[in-house]
C-alpha angles and dihedrals in degrees: 000000000000088000101035116353095203090060089073086075088065095061089042091053092048090049094050095045095050093041093052095040092049092053095048090047090054094050097044119092098188112094092209093052092046090053092050089051090050091049092048089054094046098043095047094049094045092045088061092048091046093051095052100035113025111019097093093041092053095044092051091049092049090045090053091048094050091048088055087061095046093257131121134199121169112217122200112257121222119200101206132158113236106248113240113257095000095134092050100046091041092056090045094050093043091048088055092055093047089050091053090047094054089042095241090131137021114241116258112248096198108080092198092057092046092049089051089053090055096044105032102154105224094060103021101102102037110007154207083219098228130216119237094234094051104046109020095063089053090067088065094056125089109246117210119182109274113198094201093052090048090054091049090046092049092052091050090052094051092048089046092053091048091053091050109039101025101039111016101037091041092051092046088067090060098038093048093051094050099041093043090055101029094147089066098055139084127239092258092052092049092048091050091046089051092051090046089052091052089055092041095056092044091050094041096051096028088049091052090048092052092049091048093049092042092051090049091046091056090053088051100256126124118219125191121265109260103185132034108181093291096188091065089063114128096211137009092263088055089050091059091049085059106035122080089339096187093057095041092052090045091057091045094050100040105026112020100042095041086054089058099271111209094327091094137064117308092251091052092046091052090049090049089053093048093046091049095051094044088052090048088053092050090049088062093058150326097263134102089235089069091047090055091043090053093044092051091052088049091050090052089053092050092048092054090048095048097047097032089218094171095063093052100051120096117238109246136119094251095055089042091056092047089050092053091049092047092050090046091054094047092048089048090053090057093048088064088070092043091056102036120099093232142345093273090052092051093051090047091055092047091051094048090051089065103035113031122081125187146112124320117256115224102167115195104010096213093050090047090052093048089051092054091047089053094049090049094054091044092051093047093052096043089046093052090046096046097052094032093234113187108214119202088254097041096115095037114120089203094054091050090052091050092047094054091039089055093048089051092051092049090050092053098039107040102013118119110239102179097124094263112180121230110260094233093054087083092060 
């Protein structure tokens, strides 16, 4: 409503549609009628999402295709702002209806509680995309103040702000200056900028998730974990078990499995994987760059399944490290398409990475140094958490206070407070 007041009607409409359809689905005995009600819920919600997010993209694509065949059709153009959080609350509301249809949950009778489930403020605009059975029952529980939960929540918020304003927003200064002027930079600079973007988007979205989960925790609510050190993944499948977990599992539960999942022939399974990842790419935005990004991730999954690489690799630390590095390189390659302005821009960057020599661009030396400091702290924490390393001061209360005091000082002293939006707000 702060952005565009009338858009509040969209989330209200989505809430009413899914609430009513879920109740009729629960009462209806006829399989055919239940399915019709489910389709009404899905179609109406995704129609709203399509209009605001994809209509112009699809009409331009169809127009270009027709022109290629010497045909022309003029489509009406709508200049609409993309409502904040629409992709997130639409998926959460539709997931509720599907859960009721498959009798995984009983529909909520209290409209207020259900409306709160759809619009719960910590995770409304950028997730995590919650599951009905996890979050909705919590609104029927009495929430007394819990000191321990408040401490955990505060720690998550501090770490989330460190990831966002010290690492992500600091890196964005360098990444934007390089990607927005890619024709002026050497291969080394473009590679470094791409690696920085990989860390930027992780800290930007992971930071938001930690802040959201921490806010909810202080209020007494437990949201699902959304990131688990994704750049320590040992293959691309492992990466997607760690990255944006709430969305990855949503697509698995509501797209991949309904398509047949892996309970079909290998050919169909590979097709299901590709479809799921391409749809995931489109979810991120109405741009061909996201389609290619999703398709590449799908191809990597298919490749792993066909060649069964995991079963052939020996189990030792050196191979494990090489697998982590290989996965990181592959994921970084896909991020080029995610960050590029268009497909042509992405291929230009890739070409320059292999052909253009030159000096290395640092930019503002102080900002670059702060970026490296932030990355070092991030890597150290994720490394300790990933391998469950017990440092000699791990259980020291004093050490924990010093750690979070240091993070707070870094946030206030070298954090970037320029009003930067979270990357995933645009989705």
